[in-house]
PDB file as gemmi writes it, atoms N, CA and C in Angstrom:
CRYST1    1.000    1.000    1.000  90.00  90.00  90.00 P 1                      
ATOM      1  N   MET A   1    -113.009 -42.143 -32.362  1.00  0.00           N  
ATOM      2  CA  MET A   1    -111.794 -41.583 -33.047  1.00  0.00           C  
ATOM      3  C   MET A   1    -110.598 -41.408 -32.119  1.00  0.00           C  
ATOM      4  N   LYS A   2    -111.194 -40.699 -30.852  1.00  0.00           N  
ATOM      5  CA  LYS A   2    -110.242 -40.130 -29.902  1.00  0.00           C  
ATOM      6  C   LYS A   2    -109.697 -41.249 -29.182  1.00  0.00           C  
ATOM      7  N   HIS A   3    -110.636 -41.981 -28.940  1.00  0.00           N  
ATOM      8  CA  HIS A   3    -110.413 -43.536 -27.720  1.00  0.00           C  
ATOM      9  C   HIS A   3    -109.808 -44.402 -28.980  1.00  0.00           C  
ATOM     10  N   LEU A   4    -109.314 -44.633 -30.221  1.00  0.00           N  
ATOM     11  CA  LEU A   4    -108.553 -45.050 -31.155  1.00  0.00           C  
ATOM     12  C   LEU A   4    -107.313 -44.958 -31.053  1.00  0.00           C  
ATOM     13  N   SER A   5    -106.926 -43.291 -30.928  1.00  0.00           N  
ATOM     14  CA  SER A   5    -105.840 -43.048 -30.447  1.00  0.00           C  
ATOM     15  C   SER A   5    -105.473 -43.343 -29.762  1.00  0.00           C  
ATOM     16  N   LEU A   6    -106.043 -42.874 -28.259  1.00  0.00           N  
ATOM     17  CA  LEU A   6    -105.532 -43.423 -27.050  1.00  0.00           C  
ATOM     18  C   LEU A   6    -105.264 -44.356 -27.003  1.00  0.00           C  
ATOM     19  N   ILE A   7    -105.947 -45.838 -27.528  1.00  0.00           N  
ATOM     20  CA  ILE A   7    -105.463 -47.259 -27.520  1.00  0.00           C  
ATOM     21  C   ILE A   7    -104.184 -47.507 -27.979  1.00  0.00           C  
ATOM     22  N   ILE A   8    -104.247 -46.811 -29.185  1.00  0.00           N  
ATOM     23  CA  ILE A   8    -103.229 -46.812 -29.818  1.00  0.00           C  
ATOM     24  C   ILE A   8    -101.827 -46.614 -29.360  1.00  0.00           C  
ATOM     25  N   SER A   9    -101.997 -45.595 -28.372  1.00  0.00           N  
ATOM     26  CA  SER A   9    -100.571 -45.000 -27.626  1.00  0.00           C  
ATOM     27  C   SER A   9    -100.475 -45.610 -26.520  1.00  0.00           C  
ATOM     28  N   LEU A  10    -101.698 -46.054 -26.061  1.00  0.00           N  
ATOM     29  CA  LEU A  10    -101.403 -46.858 -24.838  1.00  0.00           C  
ATOM     30  C   LEU A  10    -100.416 -48.587 -25.181  1.00  0.00           C  
ATOM     31  N   ILE A  11    -100.898 -49.133 -26.412  1.00  0.00           N  
ATOM     32  CA  ILE A  11    -100.250 -50.373 -26.732  1.00  0.00           C  
ATOM     33  C   ILE A  11     -98.918 -49.811 -26.958  1.00  0.00           C  
ATOM     34  N   GLY A  12     -98.627 -48.713 -27.455  1.00  0.00           N  
ATOM     35  CA  GLY A  12     -96.869 -48.609 -27.861  1.00  0.00           C  
ATOM     36  C   GLY A  12     -96.281 -48.124 -26.711  1.00  0.00           C  
ATOM     37  N   VAL A  13     -96.801 -47.480 -25.333  1.00  0.00           N  
ATOM     38  CA  VAL A  13     -96.103 -48.124 -24.103  1.00  0.00           C  
ATOM     39  C   VAL A  13     -96.490 -49.081 -23.362  1.00  0.00           C  
ATOM     40  N   VAL A  14     -97.369 -49.884 -23.306  1.00  0.00           N  
ATOM     41  CA  VAL A  14     -96.990 -51.416 -22.792  1.00  0.00           C  
ATOM     42  C   VAL A  14     -96.133 -52.262 -23.497  1.00  0.00           C  
ATOM     43  N   THR A  15     -96.045 -52.247 -24.780  1.00  0.00           N  
ATOM     44  CA  THR A  15     -95.683 -53.264 -25.846  1.00  0.00           C  
ATOM     45  C   THR A  15     -93.985 -53.376 -25.113  1.00  0.00           C  
ATOM     46  N   PRO A  16     -93.259 -52.086 -25.085  1.00  0.00           N  
ATOM     47  CA  PRO A  16     -91.652 -52.424 -24.911  1.00  0.00           C  
ATOM     48  C   PRO A  16     -91.509 -53.020 -23.416  1.00  0.00           C  
ATOM     49  N   LEU A  17     -92.332 -52.949 -22.559  1.00  0.00           N  
ATOM     50  CA  LEU A  17     -92.560 -53.195 -21.037  1.00  0.00           C  
ATOM     51  C   LEU A  17     -92.670 -54.974 -21.452  1.00  0.00           C  
ATOM     52  N   LYS A  18     -93.018 -55.433 -21.990  1.00  0.00           N  
ATOM     53  CA  LYS A  18     -93.688 -56.726 -22.056  1.00  0.00           C  
ATOM     54  C   LYS A  18     -92.171 -57.885 -22.631  1.00  0.00           C  
ATOM     55  N   SER A  19     -91.427 -56.686 -23.346  1.00  0.00           N  
ATOM     56  CA  SER A  19     -90.634 -57.215 -24.414  1.00  0.00           C  
ATOM     57  C   SER A  19     -89.214 -57.642 -23.183  1.00  0.00           C  
ATOM     58  N   GLU A  20     -89.321 -56.733 -22.396  1.00  0.00           N  
ATOM     59  CA  GLU A  20     -88.140 -56.814 -21.363  1.00  0.00           C  
ATOM     60  C   GLU A  20     -88.580 -56.735 -20.094  1.00  0.00           C  
ATOM     61  N   SER A  21     -88.379 -57.872 -19.411  1.00  0.00           N  
ATOM     62  CA  SER A  21     -89.062 -57.526 -18.187  1.00  0.00           C  
ATOM     63  C   SER A  21     -87.928 -56.744 -16.712  1.00  0.00           C  
ATOM     64  N   TYR A  22     -88.539 -55.877 -16.400  1.00  0.00           N  
ATOM     65  CA  TYR A  22     -87.508 -54.850 -15.508  1.00  0.00           C  
ATOM     66  C   TYR A  22     -86.707 -56.057 -14.835  1.00  0.00           C  
ATOM     67  N   LYS A  23     -87.251 -56.669 -13.813  1.00  0.00           N  
ATOM     68  CA  LYS A  23     -86.241 -57.377 -13.053  1.00  0.00           C  
ATOM     69  C   LYS A  23     -85.186 -58.694 -13.825  1.00  0.00           C  
ATOM     70  N   GLU A  24     -85.321 -57.921 -15.212  1.00  0.00           N  
ATOM     71  CA  GLU A  24     -84.333 -59.072 -16.244  1.00  0.00           C  
ATOM     72  C   GLU A  24     -83.260 -58.415 -16.611  1.00  0.00           C  
ATOM     73  N   VAL A  25     -83.242 -57.242 -16.650  1.00  0.00           N  
ATOM     74  CA  VAL A  25     -82.004 -56.078 -17.056  1.00  0.00           C  
ATOM     75  C   VAL A  25     -80.908 -56.378 -15.971  1.00  0.00           C  
ATOM     76  N   ASP A  26     -79.841 -56.467 -16.523  1.00  0.00           N  
ATOM     77  CA  ASP A  26     -78.271 -57.065 -16.368  1.00  0.00           C  
ATOM     78  C   ASP A  26     -77.382 -55.714 -15.961  1.00  0.00           C  
ATOM     79  N   CYS A  27     -77.338 -54.777 -15.275  1.00  0.00           N  
ATOM     80  CA  CYS A  27     -77.314 -53.436 -15.210  1.00  0.00           C  
ATOM     81  C   CYS A  27     -75.500 -53.232 -15.395  1.00  0.00           C  
ATOM     82  N   ASN A  28     -74.914 -54.586 -15.196  1.00  0.00           N  
ATOM     83  CA  ASN A  28     -73.469 -54.611 -15.676  1.00  0.00           C  
ATOM     84  C   ASN A  28     -73.567 -54.645 -17.200  1.00  0.00           C  
ATOM     85  N   SER A  29     -74.255 -55.318 -18.046  1.00  0.00           N  
ATOM     86  CA  SER A  29     -74.162 -54.983 -19.555  1.00  0.00           C  
ATOM     87  C   SER A  29     -75.456 -54.571 -20.119  1.00  0.00           C  
ATOM     88  N   ALA A  30     -75.964 -53.210 -19.599  1.00  0.00           N  
ATOM     89  CA  ALA A  30     -77.165 -52.404 -20.081  1.00  0.00           C  
ATOM     90  C   ALA A  30     -76.546 -51.704 -21.253  1.00  0.00           C  
ATOM     91  N   MET A  31     -77.312 -51.784 -22.567  1.00  0.00           N  
ATOM     92  CA  MET A  31     -76.542 -51.255 -23.431  1.00  0.00           C  
ATOM     93  C   MET A  31     -77.932 -50.375 -24.201  1.00  0.00           C  
ATOM     94  N   THR A  32     -78.941 -50.653 -24.150  1.00  0.00           N  
ATOM     95  CA  THR A  32     -80.142 -49.472 -24.783  1.00  0.00           C  
ATOM     96  C   THR A  32     -80.396 -48.659 -23.680  1.00  0.00           C  
ATOM     97  N   GLN A  33     -80.609 -47.883 -23.750  1.00  0.00           N  
ATOM     98  CA  GLN A  33     -81.798 -46.324 -23.808  1.00  0.00           C  
ATOM     99  C   GLN A  33     -82.465 -46.866 -22.515  1.00  0.00           C  
ATOM    100  N   TYR A  34     -83.414 -47.915 -22.433  1.00  0.00           N  
ATOM    101  CA  TYR A  34     -84.235 -48.315 -21.422  1.00  0.00           C  
ATOM    102  C   TYR A  34     -83.616 -48.780 -19.998  1.00  0.00           C  
ATOM    103  N   GLN A  35     -82.706 -49.434 -20.857  1.00  0.00           N  
ATOM    104  CA  GLN A  35     -82.074 -50.852 -19.931  1.00  0.00           C  
ATOM    105  C   GLN A  35     -80.865 -49.582 -18.765  1.00  0.00           C  
ATOM    106  N   MET A  36     -80.584 -48.714 -19.580  1.00  0.00           N  
ATOM    107  CA  MET A  36     -79.811 -47.617 -18.599  1.00  0.00           C  
ATOM    108  C   MET A  36     -80.730 -46.847 -17.514  1.00  0.00           C  
ATOM    109  N   ASN A  37     -82.000 -46.920 -18.138  1.00  0.00           N  
ATOM    110  CA  ASN A  37     -82.965 -45.935 -17.833  1.00  0.00           C  
ATOM    111  C   ASN A  37     -83.074 -46.404 -16.045  1.00  0.00           C  
ATOM    112  N   ILE A  38     -83.488 -48.141 -16.206  1.00  0.00           N  
ATOM    113  CA  ILE A  38     -84.084 -48.700 -15.169  1.00  0.00           C  
ATOM    114  C   ILE A  38     -82.515 -49.003 -14.340  1.00  0.00           C  
ATOM    115  N   CYS A  39     -81.451 -49.194 -14.777  1.00  0.00           N  
ATOM    116  CA  CYS A  39     -80.602 -48.990 -13.769  1.00  0.00           C  
ATOM    117  C   CYS A  39     -80.003 -47.835 -13.134  1.00  0.00           C  
ATOM    118  N   SER A  40     -80.401 -46.687 -13.821  1.00  0.00           N  
ATOM    119  CA  SER A  40     -80.585 -45.495 -12.723  1.00  0.00           C  
ATOM    120  C   SER A  40     -81.362 -45.374 -11.783  1.00  0.00           C  
ATOM    121  N   SER A  41     -82.595 -46.227 -12.322  1.00  0.00           N  
ATOM    122  CA  SER A  41     -84.039 -45.886 -11.365  1.00  0.00           C  
ATOM    123  C   SER A  41     -83.063 -46.456 -10.008  1.00  0.00           C  
ATOM    124  N   ARG A  42     -82.783 -47.939 -10.117  1.00  0.00           N  
ATOM    125  CA  ARG A  42     -82.489 -48.908  -9.443  1.00  0.00           C  
ATOM    126  C   ARG A  42     -81.268 -47.789  -8.480  1.00  0.00           C  
ATOM    127  N   SER A  43     -80.110 -47.556  -8.758  1.00  0.00           N  
ATOM    128  CA  SER A  43     -79.531 -46.884  -8.171  1.00  0.00           C  
ATOM    129  C   SER A  43     -79.836 -45.940  -7.263  1.00  0.00           C  
ATOM    130  N   LEU A  44     -80.865 -45.058  -7.716  1.00  0.00           N  
ATOM    131  CA  LEU A  44     -81.460 -43.777  -6.833  1.00  0.00           C  
ATOM    132  C   LEU A  44     -82.188 -44.469  -6.070  1.00  0.00           C  
ATOM    133  N   TYR A  45     -82.938 -45.435  -6.259  1.00  0.00           N  
ATOM    134  CA  TYR A  45     -84.086 -46.035  -5.255  1.00  0.00           C  
ATOM    135  C   TYR A  45     -82.815 -46.627  -4.146  1.00  0.00           C  
ATOM    136  N   LYS A  46     -82.005 -47.499  -4.294  1.00  0.00           N  
ATOM    137  CA  LYS A  46     -81.054 -47.788  -3.287  1.00  0.00           C  
ATOM    138  C   LYS A  46     -80.388 -46.808  -2.030  1.00  0.00           C  
ATOM    139  N   ASN A  47     -80.039 -45.408  -3.166  1.00  0.00           N  
ATOM    140  CA  ASN A  47     -79.282 -44.508  -2.595  1.00  0.00           C  
ATOM    141  C   ASN A  47     -79.936 -43.737  -1.878  1.00  0.00           C  
ATOM    142  N   ASP A  48     -81.646 -43.427  -2.529  1.00  0.00           N  
ATOM    143  CA  ASP A  48     -82.316 -43.032  -1.407  1.00  0.00           C  
ATOM    144  C   ASP A  48     -82.762 -43.444  -0.048  1.00  0.00           C  
ATOM    145  N   LEU A  49     -82.871 -45.048   0.042  1.00  0.00           N  
ATOM    146  CA  LEU A  49     -82.977 -45.462   0.930  1.00  0.00           C  
ATOM    147  C   LEU A  49     -81.794 -45.690   2.194  1.00  0.00           C  
ATOM    148  N   GLU A  50     -80.561 -45.451   1.550  1.00  0.00           N  
ATOM    149  CA  GLU A  50     -79.457 -45.278   2.745  1.00  0.00           C  
ATOM    150  C   GLU A  50     -79.658 -43.612   2.643  1.00  0.00           C  
ATOM    151  N   LEU A  51     -79.824 -42.558   2.512  1.00  0.00           N  
ATOM    152  CA  LEU A  51     -79.725 -41.278   2.778  1.00  0.00           C  
ATOM    153  C   LEU A  51     -81.090 -41.113   3.514  1.00  0.00           C  
ATOM    154  N   LYS A  52     -82.120 -41.566   3.101  1.00  0.00           N  
ATOM    155  CA  LYS A  52     -83.284 -41.525   4.502  1.00  0.00           C  
ATOM    156  C   LYS A  52     -82.648 -42.102   5.432  1.00  0.00           C  
ATOM    157  N   GLU A  53     -82.454 -43.473   5.822  1.00  0.00           N  
ATOM    158  CA  GLU A  53     -81.581 -43.865   7.023  1.00  0.00           C  
ATOM    159  C   GLU A  53     -80.781 -43.130   7.792  1.00  0.00           C  
ATOM    160  N   GLU A  54     -79.971 -42.591   6.991  1.00  0.00           N  
ATOM    161  CA  GLU A  54     -78.955 -41.450   7.071  1.00  0.00           C  
ATOM    162  C   GLU A  54     -79.542 -40.391   7.845  1.00  0.00           C  
ATOM    163  N   ILE A  55     -80.323 -39.753   7.465  1.00  0.00           N  
ATOM    164  CA  ILE A  55     -81.411 -38.397   7.987  1.00  0.00           C  
ATOM    165  C   ILE A  55     -82.054 -38.880   9.644  1.00  0.00           C  
ATOM    166  N   GLY A  56     -82.605 -40.287   9.072  1.00  0.00           N  
ATOM    167  CA  GLY A  56     -83.317 -40.773  10.646  1.00  0.00           C  
ATOM    168  C   GLY A  56     -84.516 -39.831  10.722  1.00  0.00           C  
ATOM    169  N   ASP A  57     -85.029 -38.835   9.628  1.00  0.00           N  
ATOM    170  CA  ASP A  57     -86.356 -38.044  10.270  1.00  0.00           C  
ATOM    171  C   ASP A  57     -87.046 -37.824   8.784  1.00  0.00           C  
ATOM    172  N   VAL A  58     -87.986 -38.600   8.863  1.00  0.00           N  
ATOM    173  CA  VAL A  58     -88.753 -38.746   7.707  1.00  0.00           C  
ATOM    174  C   VAL A  58     -89.507 -37.487   7.581  1.00  0.00           C  
ATOM    175  N   GLU A  59     -89.915 -36.742   7.772  1.00  0.00           N  
ATOM    176  CA  GLU A  59     -90.109 -35.370   7.294  1.00  0.00           C  
ATOM    177  C   GLU A  59     -89.357 -34.607   6.466  1.00  0.00           C  
ATOM    178  N   VAL A  60     -87.686 -34.597   7.364  1.00  0.00           N  
ATOM    179  CA  VAL A  60     -86.657 -33.923   6.739  1.00  0.00           C  
ATOM    180  C   VAL A  60     -86.473 -34.815   5.249  1.00  0.00           C  
ATOM    181  N   TYR A  61     -86.408 -35.811   5.200  1.00  0.00           N  
ATOM    182  CA  TYR A  61     -86.175 -36.251   4.259  1.00  0.00           C  
ATOM    183  C   TYR A  61     -87.323 -36.047   3.411  1.00  0.00           C  
ATOM    184  N   LYS A  62     -88.744 -36.121   3.380  1.00  0.00           N  
ATOM    185  CA  LYS A  62     -89.760 -36.214   2.126  1.00  0.00           C  
ATOM    186  C   LYS A  62     -89.059 -34.429   1.946  1.00  0.00           C  
ATOM    187  N   LYS A  63     -89.091 -33.904   2.714  1.00  0.00           N  
ATOM    188  CA  LYS A  63     -88.904 -32.019   2.685  1.00  0.00           C  
ATOM    189  C   LYS A  63     -87.624 -32.004   1.245  1.00  0.00           C  
ATOM    190  N   TRP A  64     -86.690 -33.165   1.470  1.00  0.00           N  
ATOM    191  CA  TRP A  64     -85.440 -32.504   0.710  1.00  0.00           C  
ATOM    192  C   TRP A  64     -85.572 -33.545  -0.376  1.00  0.00           C  
ATOM    193  N   LYS A  65     -86.124 -34.295  -0.365  1.00  0.00           N  
ATOM    194  CA  LYS A  65     -86.665 -35.336  -1.671  1.00  0.00           C  
ATOM    195  C   LYS A  65     -87.554 -34.411  -2.531  1.00  0.00           C  
ATOM    196  N   ILE A  66     -88.584 -33.251  -1.937  1.00  0.00           N  
ATOM    197  CA  ILE A  66     -89.203 -32.674  -2.796  1.00  0.00           C  
ATOM    198  C   ILE A  66     -88.353 -31.553  -3.916  1.00  0.00           C  
ATOM    199  N   GLY A  67     -87.626 -31.150  -2.352  1.00  0.00           N  
ATOM    200  CA  GLY A  67     -86.825 -29.982  -3.320  1.00  0.00           C  
ATOM    201  C   GLY A  67     -86.027 -30.095  -4.504  1.00  0.00           C  
ATOM    202  N   ARG A  68     -85.087 -31.735  -3.956  1.00  0.00           N  
ATOM    203  CA  ARG A  68     -84.547 -32.422  -5.052  1.00  0.00           C  
ATOM    204  C   ARG A  68     -85.102 -32.290  -6.675  1.00  0.00           C  
ATOM    205  N   GLU A  69     -86.075 -33.152  -6.239  1.00  0.00           N  
ATOM    206  CA  GLU A  69     -86.597 -33.267  -7.599  1.00  0.00           C  
ATOM    207  C   GLU A  69     -87.074 -32.083  -8.466  1.00  0.00           C  
ATOM    208  N   ALA A  70     -87.381 -31.227  -7.497  1.00  0.00           N  
ATOM    209  CA  ALA A  70     -87.666 -29.969  -8.404  1.00  0.00           C  
ATOM    210  C   ALA A  70     -86.739 -29.577  -8.962  1.00  0.00           C  
ATOM    211  N   ILE A  71     -85.862 -29.423  -8.222  1.00  0.00           N  
ATOM    212  CA  ILE A  71     -84.414 -29.115  -8.959  1.00  0.00           C  
ATOM    213  C   ILE A  71     -83.667 -29.782 -10.206  1.00  0.00           C  
ATOM    214  N   CYS A  72     -83.991 -30.941  -9.795  1.00  0.00           N  
ATOM    215  CA  CYS A  72     -83.689 -31.695 -10.872  1.00  0.00           C  
ATOM    216  C   CYS A  72     -84.598 -32.222 -11.808  1.00  0.00           C  
ATOM    217  N   GLN A  73     -85.765 -31.923 -12.218  1.00  0.00           N  
ATOM    218  CA  GLN A  73     -86.651 -32.026 -13.380  1.00  0.00           C  
ATOM    219  C   GLN A  73     -86.398 -30.738 -14.038  1.00  0.00           C  
ATOM    220  N   TYR A  74     -86.604 -29.924 -13.071  1.00  0.00           N  
ATOM    221  CA  TYR A  74     -86.642 -28.406 -13.872  1.00  0.00           C  
ATOM    222  C   TYR A  74     -85.385 -28.054 -14.958  1.00  0.00           C  
ATOM    223  N   TYR A  75     -83.666 -28.595 -14.300  1.00  0.00           N  
ATOM    224  CA  TYR A  75     -82.553 -28.687 -15.232  1.00  0.00           C  
ATOM    225  C   TYR A  75     -82.390 -30.172 -16.492  1.00  0.00           C  
ATOM    226  N   SER A  76     -83.256 -30.895 -15.957  1.00  0.00           N  
ATOM    227  CA  SER A  76     -83.149 -32.222 -16.901  1.00  0.00           C  
ATOM    228  C   SER A  76     -83.804 -31.730 -18.230  1.00  0.00           C  
ATOM    229  N   GLY A  77     -85.222 -30.994 -17.820  1.00  0.00           N  
ATOM    230  CA  GLY A  77     -86.204 -30.561 -18.554  1.00  0.00           C  
ATOM    231  C   GLY A  77     -85.700 -29.797 -19.679  1.00  0.00           C  
ATOM    232  N   LYS A  78     -84.902 -28.969 -18.907  1.00  0.00           N  
ATOM    233  CA  LYS A  78     -84.762 -28.057 -19.818  1.00  0.00           C  
ATOM    234  C   LYS A  78     -83.673 -28.484 -21.469  1.00  0.00           C  
ATOM    235  N   GLN A  79     -82.934 -29.687 -20.495  1.00  0.00           N  
ATOM    236  CA  GLN A  79     -81.717 -30.046 -21.433  1.00  0.00           C  
ATOM    237  C   GLN A  79     -82.061 -31.184 -22.399  1.00  0.00           C  
ATOM    238  N   PHE A  80     -82.847 -31.583 -21.969  1.00  0.00           N  
ATOM    239  CA  PHE A  80     -83.850 -32.873 -22.469  1.00  0.00           C  
ATOM    240  C   PHE A  80     -85.172 -33.462 -22.183  1.00  0.00           C  
ATOM    241  N   GLU A  81     -85.795 -32.205 -22.599  1.00  0.00           N  
ATOM    242  CA  GLU A  81     -87.510 -32.389 -22.674  1.00  0.00           C  
ATOM    243  C   GLU A  81     -87.848 -33.052 -23.995  1.00  0.00           C  
ATOM    244  N   GLY A  82     -88.581 -34.583 -23.711  1.00  0.00           N  
ATOM    245  CA  GLY A  82     -88.760 -35.357 -24.606  1.00  0.00           C  
ATOM    246  C   GLY A  82     -88.053 -36.266 -25.220  1.00  0.00           C  
ATOM    247  N   GLY A  83     -86.534 -36.093 -24.414  1.00  0.00           N  
ATOM    248  CA  GLY A  83     -85.551 -37.051 -25.210  1.00  0.00           C  
ATOM    249  C   GLY A  83     -85.800 -38.307 -24.087  1.00  0.00           C  
ATOM    250  N   SER A  84     -85.712 -39.419 -24.724  1.00  0.00           N  
ATOM    251  CA  SER A  84     -85.738 -40.816 -23.809  1.00  0.00           C  
ATOM    252  C   SER A  84     -83.797 -41.016 -22.651  1.00  0.00           C  
ATOM    253  N   ILE A  85     -83.562 -40.502 -22.862  1.00  0.00           N  
ATOM    254  CA  ILE A  85     -82.092 -39.942 -22.074  1.00  0.00           C  
ATOM    255  C   ILE A  85     -82.360 -39.428 -20.487  1.00  0.00           C  
ATOM    256  N   ARG A  86     -83.449 -38.672 -20.672  1.00  0.00           N  
ATOM    257  CA  ARG A  86     -84.050 -37.529 -19.331  1.00  0.00           C  
ATOM    258  C   ARG A  86     -84.141 -38.378 -18.141  1.00  0.00           C  
ATOM    259  N   PRO A  87     -84.674 -39.532 -18.249  1.00  0.00           N  
ATOM    260  CA  PRO A  87     -84.884 -40.238 -16.956  1.00  0.00           C  
ATOM    261  C   PRO A  87     -83.280 -40.109 -16.383  1.00  0.00           C  
ATOM    262  N   MET A  88     -82.619 -41.213 -17.176  1.00  0.00           N  
ATOM    263  CA  MET A  88     -81.556 -41.709 -16.817  1.00  0.00           C  
ATOM    264  C   MET A  88     -80.822 -39.875 -15.919  1.00  0.00           C  
ATOM    265  N   MET A  89     -80.976 -39.124 -16.935  1.00  0.00           N  
ATOM    266  CA  MET A  89     -80.072 -37.701 -16.605  1.00  0.00           C  
ATOM    267  C   MET A  89     -80.760 -37.349 -15.431  1.00  0.00           C  
ATOM    268  N   GLN A  90     -81.647 -37.402 -15.116  1.00  0.00           N  
ATOM    269  CA  GLN A  90     -82.588 -36.628 -14.205  1.00  0.00           C  
ATOM    270  C   GLN A  90     -82.006 -37.354 -12.720  1.00  0.00           C  
ATOM    271  N   ASN A  91     -82.281 -39.472 -12.711  1.00  0.00           N  
ATOM    272  CA  ASN A  91     -81.630 -39.437 -11.826  1.00  0.00           C  
ATOM    273  C   ASN A  91     -80.212 -39.277 -11.479  1.00  0.00           C  
ATOM    274  N   GLY A  92     -79.513 -39.258 -12.617  1.00  0.00           N  
ATOM    275  CA  GLY A  92     -78.171 -38.880 -12.154  1.00  0.00           C  
ATOM    276  C   GLY A  92     -77.959 -37.400 -11.356  1.00  0.00           C  
ATOM    277  N   CYS A  93     -78.782 -36.355 -11.621  1.00  0.00           N  
ATOM    278  CA  CYS A  93     -78.872 -35.235 -10.893  1.00  0.00           C  
ATOM    279  C   CYS A  93     -79.182 -35.867 -10.039  1.00  0.00           C  
ATOM    280  N   ASN A  94     -80.278 -36.395  -9.572  1.00  0.00           N  
ATOM    281  CA  ASN A  94     -80.511 -36.605  -7.755  1.00  0.00           C  
ATOM    282  C   ASN A  94     -79.497 -37.597  -6.993  1.00  0.00           C  
ATOM    283  N   LEU A  95     -78.565 -38.367  -7.742  1.00  0.00           N  
ATOM    284  CA  LEU A  95     -77.617 -38.937  -7.126  1.00  0.00           C  
ATOM    285  C   LEU A  95     -76.662 -37.933  -6.340  1.00  0.00           C  
ATOM    286  N   ARG A  96     -76.359 -37.050  -7.839  1.00  0.00           N  
ATOM    287  CA  ARG A  96     -75.265 -35.655  -7.312  1.00  0.00           C  
ATOM    288  C   ARG A  96     -75.878 -35.174  -5.895  1.00  0.00           C  
ATOM    289  N   LEU A  97     -76.676 -34.719  -6.121  1.00  0.00           N  
ATOM    290  CA  LEU A  97     -77.255 -34.094  -5.315  1.00  0.00           C  
ATOM    291  C   LEU A  97     -77.436 -34.583  -3.427  1.00  0.00           C  
ATOM    292  N   ASN A  98     -77.808 -35.894  -3.510  1.00  0.00           N  
ATOM    293  CA  ASN A  98     -77.987 -36.608  -2.713  1.00  0.00           C  
ATOM    294  C   ASN A  98     -76.024 -37.035  -2.157  1.00  0.00           C  
ATOM    295  N   SER A  99     -75.350 -37.013  -2.960  1.00  0.00           N  
ATOM    296  CA  SER A  99     -73.972 -36.827  -2.392  1.00  0.00           C  
ATOM    297  C   SER A  99     -73.498 -35.781  -1.871  1.00  0.00           C  
ATOM    298  N   GLU A 100     -74.094 -34.530  -2.170  1.00  0.00           N  
ATOM    299  CA  GLU A 100     -73.648 -33.329  -1.835  1.00  0.00           C  
ATOM    300  C   GLU A 100     -74.337 -33.417  -0.254  1.00  0.00           C  
ATOM    301  N   ALA A 101     -75.324 -33.483  -0.239  1.00  0.00           N  
ATOM    302  CA  ALA A 101     -76.229 -33.825   0.930  1.00  0.00           C  
ATOM    303  C   ALA A 101     -75.744 -34.696   2.087  1.00  0.00           C  
ATOM    304  N   LYS A 102     -74.628 -36.004   1.743  1.00  0.00           N  
ATOM    305  CA  LYS A 102     -74.095 -36.392   2.300  1.00  0.00           C  
ATOM    306  C   LYS A 102     -72.689 -36.314   2.776  1.00  0.00           C  
ATOM    307  N   ARG A 103     -72.296 -35.224   1.799  1.00  0.00           N  
ATOM    308  CA  ARG A 103     -70.922 -34.900   2.001  1.00  0.00           C  
ATOM    309  C   ARG A 103     -70.672 -33.252   2.594  1.00  0.00           C  
ATOM    310  N   TYR A 104     -71.411 -32.593   2.798  1.00  0.00           N  
ATOM    311  CA  TYR A 104     -71.824 -31.475   3.619  1.00  0.00           C  
ATOM    312  C   TYR A 104     -72.671 -31.434   4.587  1.00  0.00           C  
ATOM    313  N   CYS A 105     -74.000 -31.559   4.734  1.00  0.00           N  
ATOM    314  CA  CYS A 105     -74.946 -31.723   5.552  1.00  0.00           C  
ATOM    315  C   CYS A 105     -75.226 -32.540   6.576  1.00  0.00           C  
ATOM    316  N   LEU A 106     -74.695 -34.210   5.964  1.00  0.00           N  
ATOM    317  CA  LEU A 106     -74.561 -35.049   7.254  1.00  0.00           C  
ATOM    318  C   LEU A 106     -73.375 -35.389   7.816  1.00  0.00           C  
ATOM    319  N   THR A 107     -72.273 -34.349   7.691  1.00  0.00           N  
ATOM    320  CA  THR A 107     -71.293 -34.616   8.357  1.00  0.00           C  
ATOM    321  C   THR A 107     -71.061 -33.326   8.958  1.00  0.00           C  
ATOM    322  N   GLY A 108     -71.849 -32.509   9.212  1.00  0.00           N  
ATOM    323  CA  GLY A 108     -72.220 -31.244   9.927  1.00  0.00           C  
ATOM    324  C   GLY A 108     -71.506 -30.046   9.492  1.00  0.00           C  
ATOM    325  N   ASP A 109     -70.401 -30.135   7.979  1.00  0.00           N  
ATOM    326  CA  ASP A 109     -69.674 -29.108   7.806  1.00  0.00           C  
ATOM    327  C   ASP A 109     -70.878 -27.815   7.540  1.00  0.00           C  
ATOM    328  N   PRO A 110     -70.305 -26.871   7.658  1.00  0.00           N  
ATOM    329  CA  PRO A 110     -71.344 -25.696   7.937  1.00  0.00           C  
ATOM    330  C   PRO A 110     -71.386 -24.882   6.649  1.00  0.00           C  
ATOM    331  N   GLN A 111     -70.536 -25.351   5.514  1.00  0.00           N  
ATOM    332  CA  GLN A 111     -71.191 -24.969   4.418  1.00  0.00           C  
ATOM    333  C   GLN A 111     -72.201 -25.571   3.913  1.00  0.00           C  
ATOM    334  N   CYS A 112     -72.982 -26.220   4.622  1.00  0.00           N  
ATOM    335  CA  CYS A 112     -74.272 -26.954   4.162  1.00  0.00           C  
ATOM    336  C   CYS A 112     -75.618 -25.561   4.710  1.00  0.00           C  
ATOM    337  N   GLY A 113     -74.904 -25.054   6.035  1.00  0.00           N  
ATOM    338  CA  GLY A 113     -76.004 -24.021   5.869  1.00  0.00           C  
ATOM    339  C   GLY A 113     -76.204 -24.098   7.048  1.00  0.00           C  
TER     340      GLY A 113                                                      
END                                                                             
C-alpha cells in the first residue's frame, strides 16, 4: 500500500511536467503559476551567471550563493510554505540580494563591509 501511494504521488508530479515543456514557456506571456515559476528560475539562472563572472572568484561566489539561498529559503518558507508561489518568491528574493551585492559590494561601496 505504501508503494502504491508513492507511485500515485510521483504520477501527480510528473504529469504536469509532461503537459507543458519547460522550453516551451514564453515568459512574455506567462499566465500560470507554473509558468511564472519557470520564468523566475530562468531570470535567476542568467543573473547568477552574470554575478559569478563579475565576482571572478568561484569560491567567493559559492559562499555567497549558500548564504543567499539560506536567507531566502528561510523568509520565503515563513511566508509561503506549501504554496505554489514559493519558488517564484524565493527566486525574487535571490535576485534582490544579487542586485544588492552588485550595487554595493562589487562597486567597492564601504556599506558592503
